[in-house]
C-alpha positions as CSV (number, residue, x, y, z in Angstrom):
1,M,18.9,17.9,-10.3
2,Q,21.7,18.0,-9.0
3,Y,22.7,17.9,-5.3
4,T,25.1,20.0,-3.6
5,A,26.9,19.0,-0.1
6,A,23.9,20.4,2.0
7,Q,21.1,19.1,-0.6
8,C,22.5,15.5,-0.6
9,P,19.5,13.5,0.7
10,G,22.0,11.5,3.4
11,W,22.3,8.0,4.3
12,P,18.7,6.7,3.7
13,N,16.6,6.7,6.8
14,I,14.4,3.3,6.5
15,P,11.2,2.7,7.6
16,S,11.3,0.9,11.1
17,Y,8.8,-1.9,9.7
18,I,11.7,-2.7,7.3
19,R,14.4,-2.6,9.9
20,V,12.8,-5.0,11.8
21,R,12.2,-7.5,9.1
22,D,15.6,-7.0,7.5
23,G,19.1,-7.8,9.7
24,L,20.9,-6.0,6.9
25,Y,20.0,-2.8,7.9
26,N,21.6,-3.5,11.4
27,S,24.8,-4.7,10.2
28,G,26.8,-1.5,10.3
29,T,28.8,-2.0,6.9
30,K,27.8,0.4,4.6
31,Y,29.7,2.2,1.4
32,S,28.4,5.5,0.0
33,K,29.2,7.4,-3.0
34,Q,26.4,9.6,-2.6
35,C,25.8,12.9,-4.5
36,L,29.3,13.2,-6.4
37,E,27.3,13.7,-9.9
38,L,28.4,10.3,-11.3
39,E,27.0,9.9,-14.6
40,E,27.3,6.0,-14.0
41,V,27.7,3.2,-11.7
42,P,31.5,3.4,-10.6
43,Q,33.8,0.5,-10.9
44,G,36.5,-0.2,-7.6
45,I,33.4,-0.5,-5.4
46,P,34.9,-2.8,-2.4
47,V,33.7,-6.2,-2.0
48,G,32.2,-6.9,1.4
49,P,30.0,-4.3,2.5
50,A,26.3,-5.2,3.3
51,Q,24.9,-1.9,2.1
52,L,25.7,0.4,-1.2
53,S,24.3,3.4,-1.6
54,L,24.8,5.6,-4.7
55,R,21.8,8.2,-4.4
56,G,21.6,11.7,-5.3
57,N,24.0,11.4,-8.6
58,L,23.3,11.7,-12.2
59,I,22.8,8.3,-13.3
60,R,20.7,7.8,-16.0
61,N,21.0,4.3,-17.3
62,L,21.5,1.0,-16.2
63,T,23.2,-1.2,-18.6
64,V,24.4,-4.7,-18.9
65,G,27.3,-5.6,-16.8
66,S,26.9,-1.8,-15.1
67,L,26.1,-3.4,-11.7
68,N,28.1,-7.3,-12.3
69,H,30.8,-6.4,-9.8
70,L,28.1,-5.6,-6.9
71,T,27.6,-9.7,-6.1
72,S,28.2,-8.9,-2.6
73,Y,25.7,-6.1,-1.7
74,G,21.9,-7.1,-0.2
75,I,21.0,-3.7,-0.5
76,I,21.4,-1.1,-3.2
77,F,19.9,2.3,-3.2
78,L,19.8,3.9,-6.6
79,D,17.3,6.6,-6.0
80,Y,17.3,10.5,-6.2
81,N,18.9,9.7,-9.7
82,H,18.1,10.6,-13.7
83,I,17.4,6.4,-14.3
84,N,15.2,6.3,-16.9
85,S,15.9,3.2,-18.6
86,I,17.1,-0.5,-17.4
87,E,18.4,-2.7,-20.2
88,N,17.3,-6.5,-19.8
89,G,20.6,-8.5,-17.9
90,S,21.9,-5.1,-15.8
91,F,21.2,-7.1,-12.6
92,T,22.5,-10.8,-13.9
93,G,24.5,-12.1,-11.2
94,L,23.0,-9.9,-8.4
95,S,21.4,-13.3,-6.9
96,S,22.2,-11.9,-3.0
97,L,20.5,-8.7,-3.4
98,R,17.7,-8.5,-1.5
99,N,16.6,-4.9,-0.9
100,L,16.7,-2.5,-4.2
101,Y,15.9,1.5,-4.0
102,L,14.6,3.2,-7.0
103,S,12.5,6.0,-5.9
104,Y,12.6,9.4,-7.2
105,N,14.1,8.6,-11.0
106,L,12.9,8.9,-14.5
107,L,11.6,5.8,-15.2
108,T,8.0,5.6,-17.5
109,S,7.8,1.7,-18.0
110,L,8.9,-2.0,-16.6
111,P,9.4,-4.1,-19.7
112,S,9.4,-7.9,-19.4
113,G,13.1,-9.4,-18.0
114,I,14.6,-6.3,-16.2
115,F,14.8,-7.9,-12.9
116,A,16.4,-11.1,-14.5
117,G,18.5,-12.1,-11.8
118,L,17.3,-11.3,-8.5
119,S,15.9,-14.2,-7.2
120,S,16.3,-13.4,-4.0
121,L,14.8,-9.8,-3.9
122,D,12.7,-9.4,-1.0
123,L,12.1,-5.5,-1.5
124,L,11.7,-3.2,-4.3
125,I,10.9,0.4,-4.0
126,M,10.1,2.7,-6.7
127,Q,7.9,5.3,-5.8
128,F,7.8,8.9,-7.8
129,N,8.8,8.0,-11.2
130,Q,7.0,8.4,-14.3
131,I,5.6,4.8,-15.1
132,L,2.6,4.4,-16.9
133,M,3.0,1.1,-17.9
134,L,3.6,-2.8,-16.5
135,S,4.4,-5.3,-18.4
136,S,2.3,-8.4,-17.1
137,D,5.5,-10.7,-16.0
138,V,7.7,-8.2,-15.1
139,L,7.7,-9.8,-11.6
140,T,8.1,-13.0,-12.9
141,D,12.0,-13.2,-11.9
142,L,11.3,-11.7,-7.9
143,P,9.7,-15.2,-6.5
144,S,10.9,-13.8,-3.2
145,L,9.4,-10.4,-3.0
146,S,7.3,-9.6,-0.1
147,I,7.4,-5.3,0.2
148,L,6.4,-3.7,-3.5
149,T,5.8,-0.1,-3.9
150,L,4.9,1.9,-6.6
151,T,3.4,4.8,-4.9
152,S,3.1,8.0,-7.0
153,N,3.9,6.9,-10.6
154,N,1.2,7.4,-13.5
155,L,-0.3,4.0,-13.6
156,T,-3.7,3.3,-15.1
157,S,-4.2,0.0,-14.9
158,I,-2.8,-3.0,-13.4
159,P,-2.0,-6.4,-15.5
160,N,-4.3,-9.2,-13.8
161,E,-1.0,-11.7,-14.0
162,L,1.2,-9.4,-12.3
163,F,1.3,-10.9,-9.2
164,T,1.4,-14.8,-10.7
165,N,4.9,-15.4,-9.3
166,C,4.6,-13.4,-6.3
167,L,3.2,-15.4,-3.8
168,S,5.5,-14.1,-1.2
169,L,3.8,-10.9,-1.4
170,Q,2.9,-9.1,2.1
171,I,3.1,-5.1,1.4
172,L,1.9,-4.1,-1.8
173,N,1.7,0.2,-2.1
174,L,-0.4,0.8,-5.5
175,N,-1.4,4.5,-4.0
176,S,-1.3,8.2,-5.7
177,N,-1.4,6.8,-9.4
178,K,-4.6,7.1,-11.7
179,I,-5.6,3.4,-11.4
180,T,-9.5,3.5,-13.0
181,S,-10.4,-0.3,-12.5
182,L,-9.0,-3.8,-11.3
183,S,-9.7,-7.1,-12.4
184,A,-11.1,-9.6,-10.2
185,G,-8.2,-12.1,-10.0
186,L,-5.3,-9.8,-9.3
187,F,-4.8,-10.6,-5.7
188,Q,-5.6,-14.6,-6.1
189,G,-3.2,-16.8,-4.7
190,L,-1.4,-13.9,-2.1
191,L,-2.5,-15.8,0.9
192,D,0.5,-13.7,2.7
193,L,-0.7,-10.5,1.9
194,T,-0.9,-8.3,5.0
195,R,-1.2,-4.6,3.7
196,V,-2.6,-3.1,0.4
197,D,-2.9,0.4,0.3
198,L,-4.8,1.5,-3.3
199,S,-5.6,5.4,-1.9
200,S,-5.8,8.5,-4.1
201,N,-6.6,6.8,-7.6
202,L,-9.4,6.8,-9.5
203,L,-11.3,3.7,-9.1
204,V,-15.2,4.2,-9.5
205,S,-15.5,0.4,-8.6
206,L,-14.8,-2.5,-7.1
207,P,-15.2,-5.8,-8.7
208,S,-16.5,-9.1,-6.7
209,G,-14.1,-11.0,-5.7
210,L,-10.9,-8.9,-5.8
211,F,-10.2,-9.4,-2.0
212,Q,-11.5,-13.4,-2.2
213,G,-9.0,-15.5,-0.3
214,L,-6.9,-12.9,1.6
215,T,-7.2,-14.3,5.0
216,S,-3.9,-12.5,6.2
217,L,-4.7,-9.0,5.1
218,T,-4.7,-6.4,8.1
219,D,-4.9,-2.9,6.5
220,L,-7.1,-1.9,3.3
221,Y,-6.5,1.4,2.2
222,L,-9.3,2.4,0.0
223,S,-9.5,6.6,0.4
224,Q,-9.6,9.1,-2.0
225,N,-11.2,7.3,-4.8
226,S,-14.2,7.7,-6.7
227,L,-16.1,4.8,-5.5
228,S,-19.9,5.5,-5.2
229,S,-21.4,2.1,-4.3
230,L,-19.7,-1.3,-3.1
231,R,-20.8,-4.8,-3.3
232,P,-22.6,-6.5,-0.4
233,E,-19.7,-9.2,-0.4
234,I,-17.0,-7.4,-1.2
235,F,-14.9,-7.7,2.0
236,Q,-16.5,-11.2,2.6
237,N,-14.3,-13.7,4.8
238,L,-11.3,-10.9,5.3
239,T,-10.9,-12.1,9.0
240,S,-8.0,-10.9,9.9
241,L,-8.9,-7.3,8.7
242,Q,-8.1,-4.8,11.5
243,N,-7.8,-1.1,9.6
244,L,-10.5,0.2,6.7
245,Y,-10.4,3.0,5.0
246,L,-13.2,4.2,2.9
247,D,-13.0,8.0,3.5
248,S,-13.4,10.9,1.1
249,N,-15.0,8.7,-1.7
250,M,-18.4,9.3,-3.1
251,L,-20.4,6.8,-1.7
252,T,-24.6,7.6,-1.1
253,S,-25.2,4.4,1.2
254,L,-23.8,0.9,2.2
255,P,-25.5,-2.0,1.2
256,S,-26.9,-4.2,4.4
257,G,-24.3,-6.5,6.1
258,I,-21.1,-5.0,4.1
259,F,-18.9,-5.6,7.2
260,Q,-20.5,-8.9,8.6
261,G,-17.8,-11.5,9.5
262,L,-15.5,-8.7,10.2
263,T,-14.8,-9.9,13.7
264,S,-11.0,-8.4,13.7
265,L,-12.0,-4.6,12.5
266,R,-10.6,-2.3,14.8
267,D,-10.8,0.8,12.8
268,L,-13.5,2.0,10.5
269,Y,-13.2,5.2,8.2
270,L,-16.3,6.6,6.4
271,Y,-15.9,10.1,6.6
272,Q,-16.2,12.7,3.9
273,N,-18.5,10.5,1.7
274,R,-21.9,11.2,0.8
275,L,-23.9,9.0,3.3
276,T,-27.5,9.8,4.0
277,S,-28.4,6.7,5.7
278,L,-26.7,4.0,7.5
279,P,-27.9,0.1,7.4
280,S,-29.6,-1.4,10.6
281,G,-27.2,-3.4,12.2
282,I,-24.1,-2.1,10.3
283,C,-21.4,-2.7,13.5
284,Q,-23.0,-5.7,14.4
285,G,-21.1,-8.3,15.3
286,L,-17.7,-6.6,14.9
287,T,-16.3,-7.2,18.5
288,S,-13.0,-5.6,18.3
289,L,-14.6,-2.2,16.6
290,Q,-12.5,0.8,18.5
291,T,-13.1,3.7,15.9
292,V,-16.0,5.0,13.4
293,L,-15.6,7.9,11.6
294,L,-18.4,9.4,10.0
295,H,-17.9,12.7,10.0
296,D,-18.8,15.2,7.0
297,N,-21.4,13.1,5.2
298,L,-24.9,13.8,4.6
299,L,-26.5,12.0,7.7
300,S,-29.7,13.6,8.6
301,T,-31.1,10.8,10.4
302,L,-30.2,8.3,12.9
303,L,-31.8,5.7,14.1
304,P,-31.1,4.6,18.1
305,E,-30.4,1.1,17.1
306,I,-27.6,2.4,15.1
307,I,-26.2,3.6,17.8
308,N,-26.7,1.2,20.2
309,S,-25.5,-0.8,17.6
310,T,-22.2,0.7,17.6
311,L,-21.9,1.4,21.3
312,Y,-22.9,-1.6,22.4
313,I,-21.0,-4.2,19.9
314,N,-21.1,-7.0,22.3
315,Q,-24.2,-7.3,24.1
316,T,-23.1,-10.3,26.0
317,S,-20.2,-8.4,27.9
318,S,-19.9,-4.8,28.8
319,P,-20.2,-2.3,26.4
320,T,-16.6,-1.3,23.9
321,E,-15.1,1.7,24.1
322,L,-15.7,3.4,20.9
323,T,-14.5,6.6,19.4
324,L,-17.6,7.8,17.3
325,S,-17.2,11.0,14.8
326,L,-20.4,12.4,13.6
327,S,-19.4,16.0,13.2
328,G,-20.5,17.7,10.0
329,N,-23.6,15.9,9.1
330,P,-27.2,17.9,8.9
331,L,-28.3,15.5,12.1
332,M,-32.3,16.3,12.4
333,C,-33.4,13.1,14.0
334,D,-35.6,13.1,17.6
335,G,-33.4,12.5,20.4
336,C,-29.7,12.4,19.1
337,V,-29.1,14.6,22.2
338,S,-29.9,12.3,24.5
339,W,-28.7,9.2,22.6
340,M,-25.2,11.3,22.5
341,K,-25.4,11.9,26.5
342,D,-26.2,8.2,27.0
343,A,-23.4,7.3,25.2
344,E,-21.1,9.9,27.3
């Protein structure tokens, strides 16, 4: 696509959580060559500014030497181009580069070695490409990587060894792909991981131990998959988890004790599944819980103890204020009305 002046994406609007983390975005030193129908990275770009934007052009390839005059830049925006290939060695010498944006291009694969030279890269955003395949060692040259976004590509699988050298990873966005399965050791050693988004994929099950050891994880998105069941131990020891999204799946039941030990959990999203019942004590011990969304399931009965354990999470203190959604269920249990009145 070629952009007119009115259509030009403009200077990138960076998410607030990135600006907070990185002072580069507040430096004010920017250089722009946006929406000029450039077919290659131009020469003559000045040395000094922290941010360079080449977005909205017609660049198709990154080749060896095409970026070697950009060694002073900490942030480079190459999004909204037509990039369909990156030669090995294209980023050689860019050891100061911290953030790289390659979204809205035409990349179909990420082979080994294409990120060689980016030893300081902290953030890599590649959403809205057409990536089908990731080499198992494509991230080996990115030991400082803390944010990786591959949202809205065509990935069907993730190599088990992909994150072996990314021990600083904190935020991982793999949502809106076509991933059908994940290996048990995929996240092994990622002790700093705080957010994992796997929503809007084709997952039918989660292997035992997938999230084992992720003691820093606060946000886990599993919405809009095809999960029909969960292993009892799948969320075990996720003591920092605050938000758990399981909505819009095909869950028919939950194993007893599945949320046991999630003492930091605040929001639990289970709506738009096929749940016909809930296990006794489903929320027992969840002392931080604030929201439970169960609407649009197939719950026909609801035992009093479920309401009680939900509304009176911590029996040793005053009841916790909780948002509980049950609309869209065919509830036919005796006394439901009185329980709900008691909860008001």
